[in-house]
Structure formats: structure tokens, C-alpha cells
C-alpha positions as CSV (number, residue, x, y, z in Angstrom):
1,M,54.3,40.6,54.2
2,R,56.3,43.8,53.6
3,A,55.0,47.0,55.0
4,E,54.9,49.8,52.4
5,P,54.0,53.3,53.5
6,R,51.2,55.2,51.7
7,P,52.2,58.5,50.1
8,T,53.4,60.7,53.0
9,P,53.9,64.4,53.6
10,A,57.6,64.0,53.0
11,D,57.6,66.9,50.6
12,A,56.0,69.0,53.3
13,L,58.7,68.1,55.7
14,A,61.4,69.1,53.2
15,A,59.5,72.4,52.7
16,D,59.2,73.0,56.4
17,R,60.3,76.5,57.2
18,I,63.3,76.8,59.5
19,D,62.3,79.1,62.4
20,L,62.7,79.4,66.1
21,R,61.1,76.1,66.8
22,Y,64.4,74.6,65.9
23,K,67.3,75.4,68.2
24,G,70.6,75.6,66.5
25,L,69.1,76.4,63.1
26,A,67.3,79.7,63.5
27,P,67.7,82.7,63.3
28,T,71.3,82.3,62.1
29,V,71.1,79.8,59.3
30,A,70.6,81.4,55.8
31,A,68.4,78.7,54.3
32,E,64.6,79.2,54.6
33,T,63.6,75.5,54.4
34,V,65.1,72.1,54.9
35,A,65.1,71.6,51.2
36,D,67.0,74.9,50.6
37,L,69.6,73.8,53.2
38,A,70.0,70.4,51.4
39,R,70.4,72.0,48.0
40,Q,73.2,74.3,49.4
41,V,75.1,71.3,50.9
42,P,77.1,73.5,53.2
43,R,79.9,72.3,55.4
44,L,78.7,72.0,59.0
45,T,80.8,75.0,60.1
46,D,79.7,77.1,57.1
47,A,76.0,76.6,57.3
48,G,75.3,79.5,59.7
49,F,74.2,77.2,62.5
50,S,74.4,78.3,66.1
51,F,75.6,75.8,68.7
52,P,75.0,73.5,70.5
53,L,73.6,71.3,67.7
54,L,72.9,67.6,67.2
55,T,73.8,66.1,63.9
56,M,73.2,62.7,62.3
57,Q,75.4,61.0,59.8
58,R,73.4,59.5,57.0
59,S,75.9,56.8,56.0
60,A,75.9,55.4,59.6
61,V,72.0,55.3,59.7
62,E,71.9,53.6,56.3
63,H,74.5,51.1,57.4
64,N,72.7,50.3,60.6
65,I,69.3,49.9,58.9
66,A,70.8,47.6,56.3
67,A,72.7,45.5,58.9
68,L,69.6,44.7,61.0
69,A,67.4,44.1,57.9
70,G,70.1,41.7,56.6
71,Y,70.2,39.9,60.0
72,C,66.4,39.4,60.0
73,R,66.4,38.0,56.5
74,D,69.3,35.7,57.3
75,H,67.6,34.4,60.5
76,G,64.0,34.1,59.3
77,V,62.5,36.7,61.6
78,Q,60.6,39.9,61.0
79,L,61.4,43.4,62.2
80,A,59.0,46.0,63.5
81,P,61.4,48.8,64.5
82,H,60.5,50.7,67.7
83,G,59.9,54.1,66.2
84,K,59.8,55.8,69.6
85,S,63.6,55.7,69.6
86,S,63.7,58.6,67.1
87,M,60.0,59.6,66.4
88,S,61.4,60.8,63.1
89,P,59.2,60.2,60.0
90,E,62.2,60.5,57.7
91,L,64.0,57.7,59.6
92,H,60.8,55.6,59.8
93,Q,60.4,55.8,56.1
94,L,63.9,54.5,55.6
95,Q,63.2,51.6,57.9
96,L,60.0,50.7,56.1
97,A,61.6,50.9,52.8
98,A,64.3,48.4,54.0
99,G,61.5,45.8,54.5
100,A,60.2,46.4,58.0
101,W,57.2,44.2,58.8
102,A,55.5,47.0,60.7
103,L,56.4,50.0,63.0
104,T,56.3,49.7,66.8
105,A,54.8,52.4,69.0
106,A,54.7,52.8,72.8
107,T,51.8,55.2,73.2
108,A,48.5,56.2,71.4
109,H,50.1,59.5,70.5
110,Q,52.9,57.8,68.7
111,V,50.3,55.7,66.8
112,A,48.6,58.9,65.7
113,V,51.9,60.4,64.5
114,Y,52.6,57.3,62.5
115,R,49.2,57.3,60.9
116,S,49.6,61.0,60.0
117,F,52.5,59.9,57.9
118,G,50.7,57.0,56.3
119,V,52.2,54.0,58.2
120,P,50.0,51.0,57.3
121,R,51.0,48.5,60.0
122,I,51.5,49.4,63.6
123,L,52.3,47.3,66.7
124,L,51.6,49.1,69.9
125,A,54.0,47.4,72.4
126,N,51.8,48.3,75.3
127,E,48.4,47.9,76.9
128,L,45.8,50.4,75.7
129,A,43.6,51.5,78.6
130,D,42.3,54.9,77.3
131,D,38.7,54.9,76.1
132,A,39.2,58.0,73.9
133,A,42.3,56.6,72.3
134,V,40.5,53.3,71.6
135,A,37.6,55.1,70.1
136,W,40.0,57.1,67.8
137,L,41.8,53.9,66.9
138,A,38.6,52.1,66.0
139,A,37.4,55.0,63.8
140,E,40.8,54.9,62.1
141,L,40.5,51.2,61.4
142,A,37.0,51.6,60.1
143,A,38.0,54.4,57.7
144,D,41.0,52.4,56.2
145,P,40.5,48.7,55.5
146,D,44.2,48.4,54.7
147,F,45.3,49.6,58.2
148,E,46.5,46.8,60.4
149,F,47.0,47.2,64.1
150,W,48.1,45.1,67.1
151,C,48.4,45.9,70.8
152,F,49.2,44.1,74.1
153,A,46.8,42.8,76.8
154,D,47.6,41.2,80.1
155,S,44.4,41.2,82.1
156,L,40.7,40.4,81.8
157,A,39.9,44.0,82.8
158,G,42.2,45.3,80.0
159,V,40.5,43.1,77.4
160,E,37.0,44.2,78.5
161,L,38.0,47.9,78.4
162,L,39.5,47.5,74.9
163,A,36.6,45.5,73.6
164,S,33.9,47.7,75.1
165,A,35.5,51.0,73.8
166,A,35.9,49.6,70.3
167,R,32.6,47.7,70.1
168,G,30.4,49.0,67.2
169,R,33.1,51.3,66.0
170,C,35.1,48.9,63.8
171,G,34.7,45.5,62.2
172,A,35.1,42.1,63.9
173,G,38.6,41.1,64.7
174,R,40.1,44.4,63.5
175,I,42.2,44.9,66.6
176,G,44.9,42.3,66.9
177,V,45.9,41.5,70.4
178,L,49.1,39.9,71.7
179,V,49.0,38.5,75.2
180,E,51.9,40.0,77.1
181,I,54.0,37.8,79.2
182,G,55.9,39.4,82.1
183,Y,57.9,38.2,85.1
184,P,57.7,38.8,88.9
185,G,58.9,42.2,89.8
186,G,59.0,43.3,86.2
187,R,56.7,45.6,84.2
188,A,53.4,44.7,82.7
189,G,52.6,41.2,81.5
190,C,50.9,38.0,82.7
191,R,52.8,36.3,85.5
192,T,51.7,32.8,84.8
193,T,50.8,30.6,81.8
194,G,47.4,30.1,83.4
195,D,46.8,33.9,83.4
196,A,48.0,34.1,79.8
197,L,45.5,31.4,78.8
198,A,42.6,33.2,80.6
199,V,43.5,36.5,78.8
200,A,43.8,34.6,75.4
201,R,40.3,33.1,76.0
202,A,38.8,36.5,76.7
203,V,40.4,38.0,73.6
204,A,39.1,35.2,71.4
205,G,35.6,35.8,72.7
206,A,35.5,39.6,72.2
207,E,34.0,40.6,68.9
208,P,36.1,43.6,67.9
209,L,39.3,41.8,68.9
210,R,41.5,39.1,67.3
211,L,43.9,36.8,69.2
212,A,47.1,37.4,67.2
213,G,49.8,35.9,69.4
214,V,52.0,36.4,72.4
215,A,54.7,39.1,73.2
216,G,57.1,40.2,75.9
217,Y,60.1,42.4,76.6
218,E,63.5,41.1,77.8
219,G,65.4,44.4,77.8
220,L,64.9,45.3,81.4
221,L,66.6,42.2,82.7
222,G,70.0,43.7,82.4
223,R,72.1,46.3,80.5
224,D,75.4,44.5,80.2
225,F,75.8,41.1,78.6
226,T,77.0,39.1,81.6
227,P,76.5,35.4,82.1
228,D,73.8,36.2,84.8
229,T,72.0,38.6,82.4
230,A,72.2,36.1,79.5
231,A,70.8,33.4,81.8
232,A,68.0,35.6,83.0
233,V,67.0,36.7,79.5
234,T,67.1,33.2,78.2
235,G,65.0,31.9,81.0
236,Y,62.4,34.6,80.5
237,L,62.3,33.9,76.7
238,R,61.6,30.2,77.4
239,L,58.6,31.3,79.5
240,V,57.4,33.4,76.6
241,R,57.8,30.4,74.3
242,E,56.0,28.1,76.7
243,A,53.1,30.5,77.0
244,A,52.9,30.9,73.2
245,A,52.8,27.1,72.8
246,A,50.1,26.8,75.5
247,V,47.9,29.4,73.8
248,L,48.3,27.6,70.4
249,D,47.5,24.2,72.1
250,A,44.4,25.7,73.7
251,G,42.9,26.4,70.3
252,Y,41.9,30.0,71.0
253,H,43.8,31.2,67.9
254,R,41.8,31.1,64.7
255,A,43.4,28.5,62.3
256,G,44.8,29.9,59.1
257,T,45.6,33.4,60.6
258,E,49.1,34.7,61.5
259,F,50.3,33.9,65.0
260,V,52.9,36.4,66.1
261,V,55.5,35.9,68.9
262,S,57.3,39.2,69.5
263,C,60.2,40.2,71.7
264,G,63.6,41.8,71.1
265,G,65.0,45.2,71.9
266,S,68.4,46.4,70.6
267,A,70.5,44.6,73.2
268,F,69.5,40.9,73.2
269,F,67.8,40.2,69.8
270,D,70.3,37.4,69.2
271,L,69.0,35.5,72.3
272,V,65.5,36.2,71.2
273,T,66.2,34.7,67.8
274,A,67.9,31.7,69.3
275,E,64.9,30.9,71.6
276,L,61.9,31.9,69.6
277,A,62.9,31.3,65.9
278,A,63.8,27.7,66.6
279,P,61.3,25.2,65.0
280,W,58.0,25.0,66.8
281,P,56.5,21.6,67.7
282,G,53.9,20.3,65.2
283,H,55.4,22.4,62.4
284,R,53.4,25.3,63.6
285,E,53.7,28.5,61.5
286,V,54.8,31.3,63.9
287,T,56.0,34.8,62.9
288,V,58.8,36.0,65.1
289,V,58.9,39.7,65.3
290,L,61.8,41.7,66.7
291,R,61.2,45.3,68.0
292,C,64.7,46.8,68.0
293,G,64.7,50.7,68.0
294,S,68.0,52.2,69.1
295,Y,70.0,50.4,66.4
296,V,69.0,53.0,63.8
297,S,71.4,55.5,65.3
298,H,73.4,53.3,67.6
299,D,75.5,55.2,70.2
300,D,78.9,55.6,71.9
301,G,78.1,53.9,75.2
302,M,75.2,51.7,76.2
303,Y,74.6,49.9,72.9
304,E,78.2,50.2,71.8
305,H,78.9,47.3,74.2
306,S,75.6,45.5,74.5
307,S,74.5,45.2,70.9
308,P,74.8,41.6,69.5
309,F,76.7,43.1,66.5
310,A,79.4,44.2,69.0
311,R,79.5,40.8,70.6
312,D,79.6,38.8,67.4
313,P,80.9,40.8,64.3
314,A,79.9,37.7,62.1
315,L,76.3,38.8,62.5
316,G,76.9,41.7,60.0
317,G,78.1,44.5,62.2
318,P,79.4,46.4,63.9
319,L,76.9,49.2,63.9
320,R,78.1,52.8,63.6
321,P,77.2,55.7,65.9
322,A,75.3,58.3,63.9
323,L,74.8,61.1,66.4
324,H,77.2,63.9,67.4
325,L,76.4,66.8,69.6
326,W,78.6,69.8,68.7
327,A,79.3,72.7,71.0
328,H,81.9,75.5,71.5
329,V,84.6,75.7,74.0
330,L,83.6,78.6,76.2
331,S,86.4,78.7,78.6
332,V,89.6,77.0,79.6
333,P,89.7,78.3,83.2
334,D,92.1,75.8,84.8
335,P,94.9,73.5,83.7
336,G,93.3,70.3,82.3
337,R,89.8,71.6,82.3
338,A,87.6,73.0,79.5
339,I,84.0,74.3,79.8
340,I,81.8,73.5,76.8
341,G,78.6,75.2,75.9
342,A,76.2,72.2,76.1
343,G,74.6,70.5,79.0
344,R,71.7,68.4,80.3
345,R,69.2,70.4,78.1
346,D,71.1,69.2,75.0
347,L,72.8,65.9,75.9
348,P,71.5,62.6,77.3
349,Y,73.0,61.6,80.6
350,D,70.7,58.9,81.9
351,V,73.0,56.0,80.9
352,G,76.5,57.5,81.0
353,L,77.9,60.9,80.3
354,P,78.6,62.1,76.7
355,R,82.0,61.2,75.3
356,P,84.1,64.0,73.7
357,K,85.3,62.5,70.4
358,L,86.2,65.2,68.0
359,A,87.7,68.8,68.0
360,W,87.0,71.1,65.1
361,R,89.5,74.0,65.4
362,R,88.5,77.4,64.3
363,R,88.8,77.8,60.6
364,A,89.9,74.2,60.1
365,A,88.6,72.3,57.1
366,A,87.6,69.2,59.1
367,P,87.5,67.9,62.7
368,E,90.3,65.8,64.3
369,P,90.0,63.1,67.0
370,L,90.4,63.9,70.6
371,A,92.9,61.6,72.3
372,G,91.3,60.7,75.6
373,S,89.4,63.6,77.3
374,A,86.4,62.8,79.3
375,T,83.2,64.6,80.5
376,A,83.4,65.1,84.3
377,K,79.9,66.5,84.8
378,L,77.1,68.5,83.3
379,N,75.1,71.6,84.2
380,D,72.0,72.6,82.3
381,H,74.0,74.4,79.6
382,H,77.6,73.5,80.4
383,A,79.9,70.4,80.2
384,Y,83.0,70.1,82.2
385,L,85.8,68.3,80.4
386,D,88.8,66.7,81.9
387,L,91.4,67.2,79.2
388,A,93.9,64.4,78.3
389,P,97.5,65.6,78.1
390,A,97.5,65.4,74.3
391,D,94.3,67.3,73.9
392,H,94.6,71.0,73.6
393,L,91.4,73.0,73.2
394,A,91.0,76.8,72.6
395,V,88.1,79.1,73.2
396,G,85.9,78.9,70.0
397,D,86.9,75.4,69.0
398,L,83.9,73.0,68.5
399,V,83.8,69.7,70.4
400,G,81.9,66.8,68.9
401,F,80.4,64.5,71.6
402,G,79.3,60.9,71.1
403,I,76.3,60.0,73.2
404,S,75.0,57.0,75.1
405,H,71.3,55.8,75.0
406,P,70.2,57.7,71.8
407,C,66.5,57.7,72.7
408,S,67.0,60.5,75.2
409,A,69.0,62.5,72.6
410,F,66.4,62.5,69.9
411,D,63.7,63.9,72.2
412,R,65.8,67.0,72.9
413,W,65.9,68.1,69.2
414,R,63.0,68.8,66.9
415,L,65.0,69.1,63.7
416,I,68.4,67.3,63.3
417,P,70.7,68.2,60.4
418,V,71.8,65.2,58.4
419,V,75.4,65.2,57.3
420,D,77.5,63.2,54.9
421,D,80.9,61.8,55.7
422,D,82.6,65.1,54.8
423,W,80.4,66.9,57.3
424,R,78.3,68.6,54.7
425,V,74.6,69.1,55.4
426,T,72.4,67.0,53.0
427,G,69.0,67.1,54.7
428,G,67.2,67.0,58.0
429,A,65.3,64.6,60.3
430,H,62.3,66.0,62.2
431,T,61.1,64.5,65.5
432,Y,57.6,64.4,67.0
433,F,57.8,64.0,70.8
């Protein structure tokens, strides 16, 4: 089933007034709204922006969305993109329009943001242990019969909390529950198949709930694709499959309803597909749902190397990094050293320092590549560059950084200018963190 968004406030986002909520855009940019800015189609350096500024290339985003949608079609799996990566309604709408099965959230607040923009199918890839949030969710489900929702559970206490907070507020079976499977020393999730069966039995017996399948998350077992990481991920996925088969065999799942098995972040979705999309015994109908998120913008770092598209170009990649952080050269105080006006408040640094990729000289028509300079360290508002011998930067030049781990770039910027391949501004992407 394809998820189609209801009419959304997209026009309101385009009409959003550019003001001091949005760093880099106000008060210097001449356009009053995002729509005005898009109509002007200014070159990045002519738009009146102040810097530092994060930009996003639309062609890269569209390529990445199409690549993963194609992968899912080719391999018979569904995609519920993890919207927390960007928390951008504009990007979420592109993902849904490309055929996403649902949109994944991590918190109740994210679910509320999605609902405010009309998302009809939401998978909360987490336990829900907040009475007030469950009551809000139940009211939302009761008010909209077309709204579909799933969340995780891994304990009898969690099932009872969820059921008691929702009881009497929404119809029977309106909250789909996936039994989460974990591993020793990991995050949440049942540690044994026996525990998973007990949780499944409790869900099946709770009137507001519906046993909808089994889920897990493999992404914390490693960041780099090494033989040890691949073995650990594969072993865990086999435990997830074993637990799902046990739940199906136990008969707690209502016959004739969809049974979901969900894993798959942006780094190991090929292993997830290999283990979970293989035929199930007894010709069981199982819907395998991936929850990749960071693929939408990709990066220059963490996912550049770990993405399955990087490991196997035959899958339809490679993906393209869409984000660049632009900032001016403030000083060249020592030989081989430049100080740039962007730091930890603007750039992610949790999984590798930003990579200087481009230099846009003052009054030049376009940027040019940097040959091999590197970021040495960051302060709050300064980056220290070690300049390669071939790289010559002058005060006032703009440096364009590629970033690693895009999730922690999006949450620093509330409105990101969208640019075309000629670095002309064609729109904006809002974020709701």
C-alpha cells in the first residue's frame, strides 16, 4: 500500500516570512518569503545571505530518493524513511511521493509534527511510555479513521502502559505494535525469543492494540563495514527472523492482517534485505520494511563509506552528498593555516570533522575544488584549516564544507536554502526540531 499525504500546508511553508528565526537569511536577504526567494532564483553569492549558511542541492536529494525507492522495488521490500534525519516536511513529502510505505519517527513530538503536515501512516520506531502522548495519539486515531500507526514494545509493563492509556480513547486494534528484538548490551528490545513471545501474547490480548509484527535495529553494531561488523549484523538479523517466525507460529497474530518485519538503517540495509526478504517457511506473507533516513541527503564521511550503494554500485548508486556548509575565510594568520567563520554551532562533528571541498573566490562566477586541505579543529564559531600546498585562500573567500553524519547538521538549521547545480537558489527546506 502506497502512503499518500493528505493536503498539507506546503503553500504556507513557501509563504513563510524570512526573519531572524533563520540564521544566514535575515536580515540581509532581500526576499520577504521563501516563495519570493525561489521566484528570484538568485545565485548563492548574490542572494544577500549572510554566512555561515547550510545549503542543499536538490538534484542530489532527488537522485538519492529515487535510488533507494528503486532498490526497494527491485528487492521486494517497503521503505518507511526515518524522518528524524531531516525533520523537514518538504523532504518528507518528496519521500512519500516516491512511494514510501510510511514515515518513521523516533519521538511522540515527531509524530505530532508529521500529523500536522498530513502524514497518514507513521511508524514510531521506539517504545511509547508517556501517558499524555498515548492519550493524544488515541484521540488522533479516533478522529481520523484513515490514520495508521505502529510503535514498538519490549516488555509486559510497556504493553500495559500503552493499553491502559489508550483504552476507551480509540477503537479496538487501532494501535499496531511491533515486538522489538534487542541484543545483550544493546539498546531496547527483548533479549530472548521467550520474552518476545510473552510480549506478543500480551499485545494480542490488549483491546486497543494489534499485534502487527516484529522489529529491530542493527545500526549500532558497527559503523564501518568490516567482516566482524557484517557477521555481528547478520547474526542479529537472524535472531530477529527467528523471533518473527516464533511469533507467527504461536498464532498470536490475527490471520489475514499484515505482518511487518522491520529493520534497516542507512548503513546495512543490504544485509537486512538478504536476511529478512528471503522466502519465509510455509509461504507466509511478510512485509519487510526498511527504515533508512540519512540516505536522503547522504554525506561526505560516515555514510560515504558505509552505505551499501558505496560498497556495491550495481545496487543503483552511488548516492550523492547534498549538504554544503558555506563560510568565509576570516584570517590567514600563519603559513598553511586559514581560519573560517563556522564552528561547532554550525557544523556537525560527532562522527568526523567537516571536509573543506570547495572555494568560491570573491566575485567569481562559481566555486572551484579544493585540492586537499583538511579541518584541524573547531571552536564554537571558528574552523581551523590545514591548507594543502595547492590551496590558496584569501580573506573573504567562501569555503564549502562537506559534512559527516547529516542528522546532526539538519538540527542546527531551521531553514535551508535549496540550490540547483548552478548554485542558484530554487526554494527552501524547513526543519522542525
